N, C-alpha and C positions, 0 to 999 in steps of 0.2 A: 299535267304533273308527270304523267308517264313519259312523255317526250323529253321533258327537262331531265328526269332521272336517267333516261337512256343516254342523252348527250353527256351528262356528267360522268357516267360509268365509262363511256368510250373515250372521253377526252382526258379524264383525270385518273380515275381509279385503276383502270387496266394498265396504264403506263406506270403508275406507282407500283403496282404489283410486279410488273416485269422488272423494274429497276430494283426492287427489293429482292427478287429471285436472283438477279445477277450479282447483287451485293453479297448474298448468302453463299453463292458459288465462289466468289472472290475470297470470302473468309476461309473456305476450305483449303485454299492454296497459300494461305499466309505463311505457314511454316516453311513450305518449299521455297517461296519467294524470298523469305528472310535468310534461309540457308544459302540460297543462290547469291544474294547480295553479299553475305558474309564471305562466301567462298571466293567471289570475285575480288573482294578486298584482300583477303589473306593470300589468294593466289598471286596477287600483285606483289605482296611482301616476299613470297617465296621466289618468284621470278626475279625480283630486284636483287635478293641476296645471292641467288645463283649467278646472276650477271656480275655482281661484285666479286664473287669467288673466281669466275672465269677471268675477269680483268686482273685480279691479283696473280693468277697462274701465268697470265701473259707477261706480267711485270717480272715475275720470277724467271721466266724463260729469257726475257730480255736482259735481266741482270746477269744470267749465266753467259749470254753472248758477250756482254761487255767485259765480264771477268776473263773469258778466254782471250778476247782481243787484247786486254791489258797484259795478260801473261805472255802472249806472243810478242807484243811490242814490235820491234823491228828485227826480231830474231827469226831465223829460219824455223818453220814449224817442226822440222825433223829434230831440231835440237832439244825440244822439250817433250816430244811425243812419248818417249819411254818413261819419263818421270811425271807425266801429267796428273796421275792419280794423287801423288803426294802434294804436288803444287796446288792443285785445285782444292783439296780438302783443307789445306792450310788457310786459304784466303776466302773460300766460299762456304758458309756454314751449312747450306742445304745439301751439299754433296755427300752422298753415302759411298759411292765408288766413282772415280773418274776413269774414262776409257778413251783410247785412241785406236782407230781402225782405218785401214786404207780401203779404197773402193775395190781393190783387188782381193780383199778378204783377209789381209794380214793384220792381226791384232798386236799392236805395239805396247799397249798398256791396258790394264795392269798386268803384272807378271804373275805366272803360275806359282812363283816362289815367294810371293809377298804375303800379306796378312790373310786371315781366314775369310773375311768379308769379300776380298777380291777374288779368292779362289771360288767361293760360292757364286759370285757374279759370273765368272767365266763358265762355270758348269751350267748355269741357267741360260746364259745368253751368248756363249762363245760361237756355237754353230750358226745361230741367227745372224750375228754381226759379221761372221765370215762368209755369209751368203751361201751356206751349205744346206740350209733348210728353210722352209717357209713356216711361219708361225702365225697364229691369230693375233692380230694387233688392232688396236682401236685408233682410228684416225678418221678425219673427215672423209666420207666416202668419195666425194667428187675429187678431192685431192689425191686419194689412192688411185682412182682411175686415170686422172691426168698424169700422175707420175708414171703409172704403168704404160701409158701411151707415148710419153715424151722422153722417157729416160734414154740417154745416149749410151747404149751399151758398147758401141763401137770404140769409144774412147778408152774403155777399160780393157786391160790385157789379162785374161784368166790365167791363173797359175796352176790349175789342175784340170784333169778331165772331168772331175765331179762338178766344178764350177762351170765349165763349158756346157755340160748337160743341163744344169739349172738355168744357165743363161738362155739356151735354146728353148727350154720349156716356158720361160717367161715371155719370149717373143711370140709364142703361139697362144698363150693364155692371157695376154695383157688386156683383152677385151672381155674377159669372163671373170673378173675379180668381184665376186658376189659377197654381200654381207649375210651374216647369219642372224636372223631375228632372235631376240632373247626377251624373256619376261622381266618386268621390273620386280625388285625385291620388296616393294611396298605396294599397298593397295589403298589409295586415298579414299576416305569415307565419302567424300563428295562425289567421286566417280561412281561409287557403289550406289548412292542414293539416286543419282541420275539414271543409272541403268535400271534400278528397281522401278523408277517411274516410267521410263519410256520403253524399255525393252527388257522385261523380266527374264527372257531366255538367255540374255548375255550377262546376267548378274554374277555368275560364277567365273566368268572369264577375267583373268588377271591382265592388266594393261601391258601393252608392248613397250619395251624400252626404245628410246630414240637413238641410243648408242648401240652399235653393232660391231662385231669383230670381222675382219677380213683377212684371209691368209695371204701373206706376202713375205718377200725377203727384204733385208735391210736396205740393199742397194736399190731395189725397186721402189721402196717407200721414199727414199731421198730424192730420186729423180734429178731435177735441175735446181732444187731449192738449196739455199745456203744455210738455213736453220729451221728447226722445228721441234716438235715434241710428239711422243708416242707412248702408248700404254699397253701392257700385256699382263696376263695372269700366268704366274709360274707356281705350280703346286697350290693353286687357289689363293695366292698372295699377289697383290697388285705391285707391278714394277712400273714406275714412271721414269722415262728417259728423255732428257734434253740433249740435243746435238747441234753442232755448229761446224760449218765447213769454211775455213778461212779462204779469202780470195787469193792469198799468196800461194797456196798449194791446195787446189780443189780436189786432189786425190786423197787427202787426209780428212778424216772426220773426228772432231773432238766432242766427247759426250760425257754425260753424268747420269748415274742413277740417283734419283732424288730420295733423300731420307724422309719417308712419309711422316714420321713422328714430328720432326722439326717443321715440315710443311704444314701439318695440321695445327701445330702450335701457332704458326703465323696467321693461319686462316681463322682461328678461333675468335680473334678480336673482331672480325667482321660479323660473325654470327651473333656475338653478344650485343651488338649495337641494334637495338630495337626502338622504334619511335615511342616516346613516353605515353602517347595516347593509346597505344596497343600493348604496352608492356604488362598491364594488368589483365589482359585478355588472352594472350597467346604465348607459347614458348616456341622459339625457333631452334631447330636442331640440324646439324649436319650429320648425315648417316653414311657409313661406309658401305662397301659392296655386300656386306652381310646384314644390312639394315640395323647396325648397332651405332648408337650415338658416339661421335668422336668430339663434338663440341655442342654446348647448350647455352642458350641465352639465360636460362634459369637453372643454375647448378642445383643438383639434388632432385630435379623434376623426374618423375617416372611415368611411363605410359606404355601402351602397346605400340611398340615402335614401328611395326609393320602396318599399322592402321592410322596414319596421320589424317588430319582433316583435309589438307591439301599438300602437295609436294611437287618439286621441280627437279629434274635431273641436271647435274652440273655440266656434263658434257664429256667429250672423248678423252680429255686429259685425265679426268677421274671417272672412268666409266662405272656406271651403276651406283655412283655416289649421288645422294639426293640432299636437297635442302627441304626440310619438312616443317610444317606448322601444326602444332597441337593446341587444342583449347585447354586453358588452365581450368576452366569450369565448364565441362561439356553440357551440364544441365542448364546453364545460363541461357544458351541459345534457345532451348525449348521453352524455358520460362519467358523469355522475351517474346517468342512467337505466341505463347498462350496469352500473355498480357496484351499484345497487340490485337489478337483475335477477340479477347474480351472487350477491349476498348472499342474496337470497330463494331463488335456485336451490339454493345450497349448503344452506340451511336446510331446504328441501323434500327435498333428497337425504338429509340426515341423518335427517329424520323418516321418510322411506321406508325407509332402512336400519334405523332403530330398529323400525319396524313389521315389517320382514322378520325381523330378529333375534328380536324378541319373539314373532313367529309361530312361528319355528323352535324357540325355547325352550319355547313352550307345547305344540307338537306333540311335542317330545322328552320333555317331562315327562308328557304323556298316554301316550306309548308306554311310558315307564318305569313309570308307575302301572299300566298294563294288564299289563305283564310281571310286576310284583310281585304283582298279583292272581292271575295264572296260577300263579306260583310258590307262593303261599299255598294255592291250590286243590290243587296237586300235593303240597304239604307235608302238608296235611290228609289227602289220600288215602294217602300213604306212611305217615304216622303211624298211620292207622287199620289199615293192613295190618300194620304192625309190632306194634301192640297186639293184633291178632287172633291172631298166632302164639303168644305165651306164654299167652294166655287159653285157646286151644284145648288146649294141652298140660296146663295146670292142670285144665281141665274133664275131659279124657280120663282122666288118672291119678287124679283125685279120685273119679270115678265108679267106676273099677275097684276102688279101695279101699273105697268106700262100699257096693258091692254084694257084697263078700266074694269076688270071683272070683279074687283072688290070695291064696293061703294061705302061700306061701313067705315066711318072715320076711325073708330077704335081699332078695327082690324088693320087699317092702313098704317096707323101709328105702330101697331105691333109688328107688322111685316117690315116696316122701315127700321125698327129696333133690331129685328133679327138680322137684316142685311148689314147694319152697322156692327153688330156683334161678330158676325161671320167674317166681316172685313178685318176687324181687329184680330180675330183668331188667325186669319190667313197671314196677316202681317207678323204675328208672333211666330207662326211656323217658319216663315221665310227668315226671320231673325235667328231662329234656332239653327237653321241650315247654315247661315253665315257664321254662327258661333262655332259649329263643328269645324268649319274651314279654319277659323282662327285658332281653335284648339290644336289642329294638326300643325299649324305654323308656330305654335307656342305663343300666340298673341292674345289669347283670351284672358280677360280680367273679370273677376267676380266681385259683386257688390251684395253682400249678405244683409238681409233685413228681416225683421220680425213681421209675420203676417197672421191674419185671422183665418184659421182653417175652415170655420163655418162659412165665411164669405166665399172662400175658394170652392167649397162643395156646392154652394148655392149657385155660383156663376156657372159651374159645370152643368148642373141640373137644368138651369135656364137655357144653356146652349143647346141641349138635346131635348128640350121640352116638346117642341113641335113634332120631332120624330117619334118621341114616346107616345104623345097623344094621338098621332096619326095611326099608330099601330095598336092603339087601345091599351 
């Protein structure tokens, strides 16, 4: 029994306890696992929306290029350089100010004597466009370095000593155009939960923005490209500039400052398109560089805008703008985690109960089988003893008769009667043993009859008469 119990404990019970312990540990991580799964799902939504916005910005830039090419037609670019601002605003709704500048630094449009928006544009960007100062601009860093290394400054003829000095400085520094790391304006909750779990020391660190500003001049940025976009902040306000250099006159650059309000209006439709399956769970927002919402998938929704669940930066064209995802019901995620933990906990409890009950049933069955084995052993011992008694009597009286030691005819008949009775008793015992075997196989049939109890007692007494008389 001890060996069987030891084998059972080692083979079944210990493994069951180990699995139960692992299951309990798994339960403790359910909320984190569920949040991780949800964050991956919603991060995919944010990434997809950011990609859609980037694609839309690329389309707007391409539409600007097509518009400039249409305005130029077969005309000489110099013919429309001075009036480009008015022509562009008339035909391209996204234009806030149109400008024309030569690579030599001469600004041909807009005029200082035109409308107030144009004068403000020249105050903010005139020196930058004229290549007289370097400003922090947002552009793909590889493109900045490539343009800095490949720009053909020899083709341009500087018109002032100031430009010549700037040109020489660019030649010496074109390998050291370094980006300035900046912090993101939002702190996604999922990033915070991850840092809390894996590295508490980094919990207070705000994530680094993937967009960074690099100091450069306008001509340095253009390099050998024919079109592009750049962004810069002037008085903490974002300026997005599209530019295009026509192949007919590569010394002229036509550009436009994009009207952000109209640009956002066009991008809002993308933000409002959320999959129906997720529309009741999340709100998608486009945040500007101050972490204020400029477009929402659920108008009227309010949240702590700097703490979205997940967020993705749009890119260099709209630096520090983000597509953020907020939970409409933040408690729902915790409730789902608790429900899942409760369900799994109950399942583990039922499994442990089943293991316990099964173990008890196995132990009980082992005990019963061992008890039955002992009973069979005792039964065989008792049967052997019972069989020995009539055999002894038969042997004793048959030997007396066989050796002729009993000459009295009455005693001979008595001894023969005893031998006959003991033989019948032995037959009855053997039949009883066979009946037990039939009972185990379920084959025993009973035939109940009335009997005389006095005769049964008399037969029993007669069976033991010789033993009783021999012992007085």
